[in-house]
N, C-alpha and C positions, 0 to 999 in steps of 0.2 A: 698204848701203841701209837706210834706217830701217824699223823694224817696221811692218807693214801697219796695225796698230791705232793707230799714231802718224802716219799719213798725214793731213795737213790736208785734202786734197780728200775723202778717205773720211769723216773726222769731220764735215765740213760736209754731205756727202751723207746720212750717217746721221741727222744732226740734222734735215735737210730732210724726209727720209722720215718721221721721227717726228712732226714738226709737221704734215705733210700728212695724216697719219692722222686728225687732228682735223677737218680740213676736207673730206676726200674724201666722207664720207657725204652731206653736203648738196649737194656738187657733183654727185654721181651722181644724187641725187634730182631734180635739174633737168637731167639729161643734159648736163652740162658737164665738159670736161676741165680740169685746172688751167691749162693754157695758154689755153683759151678764156676762163676766168674772169679771168685776168690781163689779157687784151685788153679785156674788158668793164669791168673796174675802171679801167684806164688811160683808156679813153674816157669813163667817168663822171667822172673827175677833170678831164679836159682839154676836155670837150665834143666836140672833133674834133681829129684829128691826121693829118698827112701820113703815108702808109703807111710810109715809111722811118724817120720819127721814132717811129712806133708800134712798129716792129720793134726799134729801139734801146732804147726805154723798157721794153719787155717782155722783152728779151734773147731774141729769137726771130730765127732766120734767115728771110730773105725767102721762100724756098719754103715753109717751114712756116707763116709768117704768111699767105701767099696762100691756102693750103688752109683755114686757120682762118677767114679772112675769108669765103671762099666758103661754107663751112659755116654760119657765122653769118648770112650774107645769105640763104641758103635758108630759114633758120629765122626770118627777118624780125627779127633782133636788132640788126643793124647795117645802115647804108646807106653807099653809096659814091658819091662824085661826083668829077668831074674838077676839078683845081685850075685856077682862072682864071689864075694866075700861070704855070703850067707844065702844058700839056695832057698831058704824059706822066705826071704825078703824080696819084695818087688821094688824096682826102681821105675819111677814114673817121669816122663818128660813130655813136652809138647811135640806133636807131630808137625810136619811142615804146614798142614792145614790149620792146626791150632795156632802156630806162630803167625800165620797170615791173618787169622781172625783177631788175635790180640792186637796186631798192628792196625787193623781196620778200626777196632773199637777204641784204641788209645785216644784219638782226637775227641771222640764223643765223651769219653770219660773225663778228659781234661776240661772239656767245656762244662761239664757238671761241676767240677771243682772250681772253675772260674766263676760260675754262677753263685755257688755257696760263698766264695770269697767276696764277691761283689755285694752280696746281701748282708753278710755277717761282718765283714771287714777282715783284712789280712792280719792285722795285729791281734785282734780278738781270736781269730782262728789259730794262730800260732800259740797264743796263750792257752787256748783250750787243749791243743796237743800236749803242751808242756804239763798242764795240770792233770790230764788223764794219764800220761806216762808216770808222773809223780805218784798219783793215787795207786796205780798198779804196782809200782816198785815198792812203795811203803807197805801196802797190804801184803804183798808176797814176802817181804822181809819179816814182817810181824808174824805171818803164818809159819815161816821157817823157824823163827825164834821160839814160837809156842811149841812147835813139834820137837825142837831140840830140848826144851825144858821138860816136856812130857817124857821123852826118852831118857833123860838123865834121872828123872824121878823114879822111873820104873826099872832102871838099870839096863835098858836096851842099848 
């Protein structure tokens, strides 16, 4: 087994924790968890999302997202409506208060990105984004290929 310090999941987790230390103080100042902020940011970018799409976009399991949405609804930061297309689906959007909070937090968030860029370097940060996107794309493609091969072997 490879050395624990050379574990890719651990290296990614350690990097994530280090990055999050930059953003956590302003999230806490607004009584938000990283997951809640992720939901607010996704909704800000998309205006509204079907709840399962929101879960996928934010990499959250539905039970966790349901709790987050309930909490954000109680705080009047998001609103939920039933989909006209499918009555079983909820459409989630930012409330006016949620939009205001995101706009208040944007400069603080951008300051965090500016700090990381200053410490790590713009070019290295852009390269890191490219490498991480490439890793995700290649692993997803390989997984799809493996699944297709298994299905063709079993006749599915």
